[in-house]
C-alpha positions in Angstrom: 0.9 5.5 -3.9 0.4 2.1 -5.3 -0.5 2.0 -9.0 -4.0 0.8 -10.1 -4.7 -2.4 -12.0 -5.6 -0.2 -14.9 -2.4 1.6 -14.9 -0.2 -1.5 -14.5 -2.0 -3.4 -17.3 -2.1 -0.5 -19.8 1.6 0.3 -19.0 2.7 -3.3 -19.5 0.6 -3.7 -22.6 1.9 -0.5 -24.2 5.5 -1.6 -23.4 5.0 -5.0 -25.0 3.1 -3.6 -28.1 5.7 -0.8 -28.5 8.5 -3.4 -28.6 6.5 -5.5 -31.0 5.8 -2.5 -33.2 9.5 -1.5 -33.3 10.6 -5.0 -34.2 7.9 -5.3 -36.8 8.8 -1.9 -38.4 12.5 -2.9 -38.3 11.9 -6.3 -40.0 9.6 -4.8 -42.5 12.1 -2.0 -43.3 14.9 -4.5 -43.7 12.8 -6.7 -46.0 11.5 -3.7 -48.0 15.0 -2.4 -48.4 16.1 -5.8 -49.7 13.2 -5.7 -52.2 13.9 -2.2 -53.2 17.6 -3.0 -53.8 16.6 -6.0 -55.9 14.1 -3.9 -57.9 16.9 -1.3 -58.6 19.2 -4.1 -59.8 16.4 -5.5 -62.1 15.8 -2.0 -63.4 19.6 -1.6 -64.1 19.7 -5.0 -65.8 16.7 -4.1 -67.9 18.3 -0.9 -69.0 21.6 -2.7 -69.8 19.7 -5.3 -71.9 17.9 -2.4 -73.7 21.2 -0.8 -74.4 22.7 -4.1 -75.6 19.8 -4.8 -77.9 19.7 -1.3 -79.3 23.5 -1.3 -80.0 23.3 -4.7 -81.7 20.4 -3.5 -83.8 22.5 -0.4 -84.8 25.4 -2.6 -85.7 23.3 -4.9 -87.9 21.7 -2.0 -89.5 25.0 -0.4 -90.2 24.2 2.8 -88.3 26.6 2.6 -85.3 27.5 6.2 -85.9 23.9 7.0 -84.6 24.2 5.2 -81.4 25.0 8.2 -79.2 21.6 9.6 -80.1 20.0 6.3 -79.0 21.9 6.3 -75.7 21.0 10.0 -75.0 17.3 9.1 -75.5 17.5 6.3 -73.1 19.2 8.6 -70.5 16.4 11.2 -70.9 13.5 8.9 -70.8 14.4 6.5 -68.0 15.8 8.6 -65.0 19.3 7.7 -66.0 21.9 10.1 -64.6 24.7 8.8 -66.8 25.2 6.0 -69.3 28.5 4.9 -70.8 29.6 2.0 -72.9 33.0 0.5 -72.2 34.7 -1.6 -74.9 37.0 -4.5 -74.1 40.5 -4.8 -75.5 39.5 -7.3 -78.3 36.7 -4.9 -79.4 39.0 -1.9 -79.3 41.4 -3.8 -81.4 38.7 -4.7 -83.9 36.6 -1.5 -84.1 38.6 1.2 -82.3 38.2 3.1 -79.0 34.6 4.2 -79.6 32.6 7.5 -79.3 32.1 10.1 -76.7 29.7 8.1 -74.4 32.2 5.4 -74.1 34.4 5.6 -71.0 37.8 4.3 -70.0 38.5 1.5 -67.5 38.4 2.0 -63.8 38.7 -0.3 -60.8 35.0 -1.2 -61.0 35.2 -1.9 -64.7 38.3 -3.9 -64.2 36.5 -6.1 -61.6 33.6 -6.6 -63.9 35.8 -7.7 -66.8 37.8 -10.0 -64.6 34.9 -11.7 -62.9 32.4 -11.4 -65.7 29.7 -10.5 -63.1 27.8 -7.3 -62.7 28.6 -4.9 -60.0 26.1 -2.7 -58.2 27.1 0.3 -56.0 24.2 1.8 -54.0 24.6 5.3 -52.6 21.4 5.5 -50.5 22.3 7.9 -47.7 22.0 11.1 -49.6 19.1 13.5 -50.5 19.3 12.0 -54.1 20.2 8.3 -53.8 21.7 6.6 -56.8 22.7 3.2 -57.9 25.7 2.5 -60.3 25.4 -0.7 -62.2 28.3 -2.0 -64.4 27.1 -4.9 -66.4 29.2 -7.0 -68.7 28.3 -8.3 -72.1 29.5 -11.8 -72.8 30.0 -13.0 -76.4 27.7 -15.9 -77.2 26.3 -17.6 -80.3 23.1 -18.5 -78.6 19.9 -16.6 -79.1 18.9 -14.2 -81.8 21.8 -11.9 -81.3 24.6 -14.3 -82.2 27.5 -12.0 -81.1 30.1 -14.1 -82.8 28.6 -13.2 -86.2 29.9 -9.6 -85.9 32.8 -9.9 -83.4 35.8 -12.0 -84.1 36.3 -13.4 -80.6 35.9 -16.7 -78.8 32.6 -17.5 -77.0 32.7 -16.3 -73.5 34.8 -13.2 -74.2 33.8 -10.0 -72.5 32.9 -7.7 -75.3 32.3 -4.8 -73.0 30.2 -3.4 -70.3 27.3 -0.9 -69.8 27.9 1.6 -66.9 24.6 3.0 -65.8 23.9 5.4 -62.9 20.2 5.5 -62.1 18.3 8.0 -59.9 16.5 5.9 -57.2 14.9 8.7 -55.2 11.5 7.3 -56.1 12.4 4.0 -54.3 13.6 6.0 -51.3 10.4 8.0 -51.1 8.3 4.9 -51.5 10.2 3.1 -48.8 9.9 6.1 -46.4 6.2 6.4 -47.2 5.7 2.6 -46.5 7.7 2.8 -43.2 6.0 6.0 -42.1 2.6 4.4 -42.8 3.5 1.2 -41.0 4.7 3.3 -38.0 1.6 5.5 -38.0 -0.6 2.4 -38.2 1.3 0.8 -35.4 0.9 3.9 -33.2 -2.8 4.2 -34.0 -3.4 0.6 -33.2 -1.3 1.0 -30.0 -3.4 3.9 -28.9 -6.7 2.1 -29.8 -5.6 -1.1 -27.9 -4.5 0.9 -24.9 -7.7 2.9 -24.8 -9.8 -0.2 -25.3 -7.8 -2.1 -22.6 -8.2 0.8 -20.2 -11.9 1.1 -20.9 -12.4 -2.7 -20.4 -10.5 -2.8 -17.1 -12.4 0.2 -15.8 -15.7 -1.2 -16.9 -15.2 -4.9 -15.9 -12.7 -4.6 -13.0 -12.3 -1.2 -11.3 -16.0 -0.1 -11.4 -17.4 -3.6 -10.4 -14.8 -3.7 -7.6 -15.8 -0.3 -6.3 -19.4 -1.2 -6.5 -18.8 -4.5 -4.7 -17.0 -2.8 -1.9 -19.8 -0.3 -1.4 -22.4 -3.0 -1.6 -20.5 -5.1 0.8 -20.4 -2.3 3.4 -24.2 -1.8 3.0 -24.8 -5.6 3.2 -22.8 -5.8 6.4 -24.6 -2.8 8.0 -28.0 -3.9 6.9 -27.5 -7.6 7.3 -28.5 -8.2 3.7 -26.6 -10.1 1.0 -24.9 -8.6 -2.0 -26.8 -9.3 -5.2 -24.3 -11.1 -7.4 -26.4 -10.8 -10.6 -25.6 -7.2 -11.0 -22.0 -8.1 -12.0 -21.1 -9.2 -15.5 -17.9 -11.2 -15.0 -17.5 -14.6 -13.4 -14.7 -13.6 -11.1 -16.5 -10.6 -9.5 -19.6 -12.6 -9.1 -17.6 -15.3 -7.3 -16.1 -12.7 -5.0 -19.6 -11.4 -4.3 -20.8 -14.8 -3.3 -17.7 -15.2 -1.1 -18.5 -11.9 0.6 -22.0 -13.0 1.2 -20.8 -16.3 2.7 -18.3 -14.4 4.9 -21.0 -11.8 6.0 -23.4 -14.6 6.9 -20.7 -16.2 9.2 -19.8 -12.9 10.8 -23.4 -12.0 11.4 -24.1 -15.5 12.7 -21.3 -15.2 15.3 -21.6 -11.5 16.0 -24.2 -11.9 18.8 -22.2 -14.7 20.4 -19.0 -12.4 20.2 -21.0 -9.5 21.7 -22.3 -11.7 24.5 -18.7 -13.0 25.2 -17.3 -9.5 25.2 -20.0 -8.3 27.6 -19.3 -11.3 29.9 -15.6 -10.5 29.7 -16.2 -6.8 30.5 -18.5 -7.8 33.4 -15.8 -10.2 34.7 -13.1 -7.6 34.4 -15.3 -5.1 36.3 -15.9 -7.7 38.9 -12.1 -8.4 39.2 -11.3 -4.7 39.4 -14.1 -4.1 41.9 -12.8 -7.1 44.0 -9.3 -5.7 43.8 -10.4 -2.3 45.0 -12.4 -3.8 47.9 -9.5 -6.0 48.8 -7.1 -3.0 48.8 -9.5 -1.0 51.0 -10.0 -3.9 53.3 -6.3 -4.4 53.7 -6.0 -0.6 54.6 -8.7 -1.1 57.2 -6.9 -4.3 58.6 -3.7 -2.3 59.0 -5.8 0.5 60.6 -7.3 -2.0 63.1 -4.0 -3.7 63.9 -2.3 -0.3 64.5 -5.4 0.7 66.6 -5.6 3.9 64.5 -8.6 6.2 65.1 -11.8 4.8 63.6 -12.5 5.8 60.0 -8.9 6.9 59.4 -8.6 5.0 56.2 -12.0 6.3 55.0 -11.2 10.0 55.7 -7.7 9.8 54.2 -9.2 8.2 51.1 -11.8 11.0 50.7 -9.2 13.7 51.5 -7.0 12.4 48.7 -9.9 12.2 46.3 -10.9 15.8 47.1 -7.3 17.1 46.6 -6.7 15.2 43.4 -9.9 16.5 41.9 -9.2 20.1 42.9 -5.7 19.9 41.6 -7.3 19.1 38.2 -5.7 15.7 37.9 -7.1 13.5 35.2 -10.1 11.4 36.0 -7.9 8.3 35.7 -5.4 9.8 38.3 -8.3 10.7 40.6 -9.7 7.3 40.4 -6.2 5.7 40.9 -5.3 7.6 44.1 -8.6 7.0 45.5 -8.2 3.2 45.0 -4.5 3.1 46.1 -4.3 5.5 49.0 -5.8 3.1 51.7 -2.5 1.1 51.5 -0.2 4.0 52.4 0.7 2.5 55.8 0.5 -1.2 54.8 4.1 -1.5 55.8 3.3 -1.1 59.5 2.1 -4.6 59.4 5.9 -5.4 59.5 6.5 -3.3 62.6 6.6 -5.0 66.0 3.4 -4.3 68.1 5.5 -3.2 71.1 6.8 -0.3 68.9 3.7 0.3 66.7 1.4 0.4 69.7 3.7 2.2 72.2 1.6 4.9 74.0 4.6 7.2 74.8 7.3 8.9 72.7 9.5 6.6 70.6 13.2 6.4 71.1 15.5 7.2 68.3 16.1 3.6 67.6 12.4 2.8 67.7 11.7 5.6 65.3 14.2 4.3 62.9 12.4 1.0 63.0 9.1 2.7 62.4 10.5 4.5 59.4 11.2 1.1 57.8 7.5 0.7 57.2 7.8 2.8 54.0 10.2 0.3 52.4 8.4 -2.7 53.9 5.1 -1.5 52.3 6.9 -0.8 48.9 8.5 -4.3 49.1 5.1 -5.9 49.6 3.5 -4.2 46.6 6.2 -3.6 44.1 6.0 -7.0 42.3 2.4 -6.6 41.2 1.6 -5.8 37.6 -1.9 -4.3 38.5 -1.9 -0.5 38.1 -3.6 0.0 41.5 -1.1 -1.9 43.4 1.8 -0.3 41.6 0.5 3.1 42.5 0.0 1.9 46.1 3.7 0.8 46.1 4.8 4.3 45.1 2.5 5.9 47.7 3.7 3.5 50.5 7.4 4.3 49.7 7.2 8.1 49.3 4.3 9.4 51.5 6.8 10.4 54.2 9.0 12.3 51.8 9.1 16.1 52.3 9.1 18.9 49.7 12.3 20.3 51.0 14.1 16.9 50.9 14.2 16.3 54.7 11.8 13.4 54.6 12.4 9.6 54.4 13.3 7.0 53.3 15.0 8.4 50.1 15.3 12.1 50.9 13.5 13.0 47.7 12.6 16.7 47.1 10.1 18.7 45.1 8.6 17.1 42.1 11.0 14.1 42.5 8.2 12.9 44.8 5.2 11.4 42.9 2.1 13.6 43.0 0.2 10.7 44.6 2.6 10.6 47.5 2.5 14.4 47.9 -1.3 14.3 48.2 -1.4 11.4 50.6 1.4 13.0 52.7 -0.9 16.1 53.5 -4.1 14.1 53.9 -2.5 11.6 56.3 -0.8 14.3 58.4 -3.9 16.4 58.6 -6.0 13.5 59.8 -3.4 12.5 62.3 -3.3 16.1 63.7 -7.1 16.4 64.2 -7.6 12.8 65.5 -6.5 11.4 68.8 -3.6 9.0 69.0 -2.2 6.9 71.8 0.5 9.4 72.1 -1.4 12.7 71.8 -4.8 14.5 72.0 -6.5 15.8 68.8 -5.7 19.4 67.7 -8.2 22.0 67.0 -9.0 22.4 63.3 -7.6 26.0 63.3 -4.3 25.0 64.8 -3.9 22.1 62.3 -4.6 24.5 59.4 -2.1 27.0 60.6 0.6 24.3 61.1 0.1 22.9 57.6 0.2 26.4 56.1 3.5 27.0 57.9 4.8 23.8 56.3 4.1 25.0 52.8 7.2 24.5 50.7 8.8 22.7 53.6 7.0 19.6 54.4 4.3 19.8 51.8 3.9 20.7 48.1 2.8 24.4 48.0 0.2 23.6 45.3 -1.4 20.9 47.5 -1.4 23.2 50.5 -3.1 26.0 48.5 -5.9 23.7 47.5 -6.2 22.4 51.1 -6.5 25.9 52.5 -9.1 26.9 49.8 -11.2 23.8 50.7 -10.7 23.5 54.5 -14.5 23.5 55.0 -14.8 20.5 52.8 -12.1 18.7 54.7 -13.8 19.5 58.0 -17.1 18.3 56.5 -15.6 14.9 55.7 -14.1 14.7 59.2 -17.4 15.5 60.8 -19.3 13.0 58.6 -16.8 10.2 59.5 -15.8 11.1 63.1 -13.1 9.2 64.9 -15.4 8.1 67.8 -17.8 5.9 65.8 -17.3 2.4 64.3 -16.6 1.9 60.7 -19.6 1.4 58.5 -18.2 -1.4 56.2 -21.0 -1.2 53.6 -20.1 2.5 53.2 -16.4 1.6 53.2 -16.8 -0.7 50.2 -18.9 1.8 48.4 -16.0 4.2 48.6 -13.6 1.5 47.4 -15.8 1.1 44.3 
């Protein structure tokens, strides 16, 4: 199923805002981390300066032996995990190696003494993150301290370093709280924006469109315009006006289209009726040329109609065989009169010539695209085929023979048997019925014979109503064709 406008819009909006929120959280986190690291460094520098100031004051007061107590107090009061004072070689040479809180050189200390720059080592990926800061003290005569007054070294000499390890868990917690708050705020705003967008689309797009469709259907049925004032947006109002314009054009042309359609249907009916009349007339023309018994075409047509209906063929098939059956012998127009009208028995050669009328009739009709003439072509070709395969011209058997041709075969033979011909006298009805019954499964389709036997009285009634010794009533003829 295709997604709705609401779903597409909300999905795209959520995707865009999600990416934006992730980028914002990431940038904020990076910047906040940078600020936190700078704050840690500043705190370490402040502690180092505090230690430097305190030790200088102890030296001037002559109480350097008390400095360890001072350093321990700083450690206890300021979240300091460890605090050590590292003396440089010149100071060790002047005052000795120092007390317990002083530590020996390591690689970090060596780097600090060589570069005279502080080193900060942050261990942040633990449950209790720490920062180690090793900060050098540079001898200078500037300021109030005047290091050169106590230390016999040149200016710029590294007197020592303060090595401090601070517990920065508080910074980590604050960072996580800020990031979590920012993420939660982003999610909340994302949800609110999505809900608001969904509500807006449903209220101003989906619902108006549904209403517009329903009103348009009603407007078309009732020939009344859609009221555009009920819509709040310019776009939907514009669509409503366009629908009203379209409906007005459709309604304006509907009567004309209906009239044209009615005229076309009438013309088609006229063409169809004309074709049926023409087909019937052609059958009668063939009948007259062959000097067949009067009303032969009419009787065969009615026999076929009766058989098709009782065989429970569709209404379309009944109508088709009724219209097409008059042309079953149209091919006889191509047979020479001296053979076609010969009063006596035909020779074998003459009979072969007469048999060609099936193929001649088919050749005359097969090129038409009209259903009636196509059906007539099949009937003309196959109505002399026999159920057992002994017929002509193709030797078809059983249901290889079209049902139209199977019906016409019996109707044509029955009428020929009970009607006079130039070469024979008419048979009695009973004799004709007995002979056709004998030909069940041989000449004729058994199902067609069964229907014929069950309705012999109806066949006899048709024959009596249109006897062979009266002239054709052409008005009645064309009524049958219709």
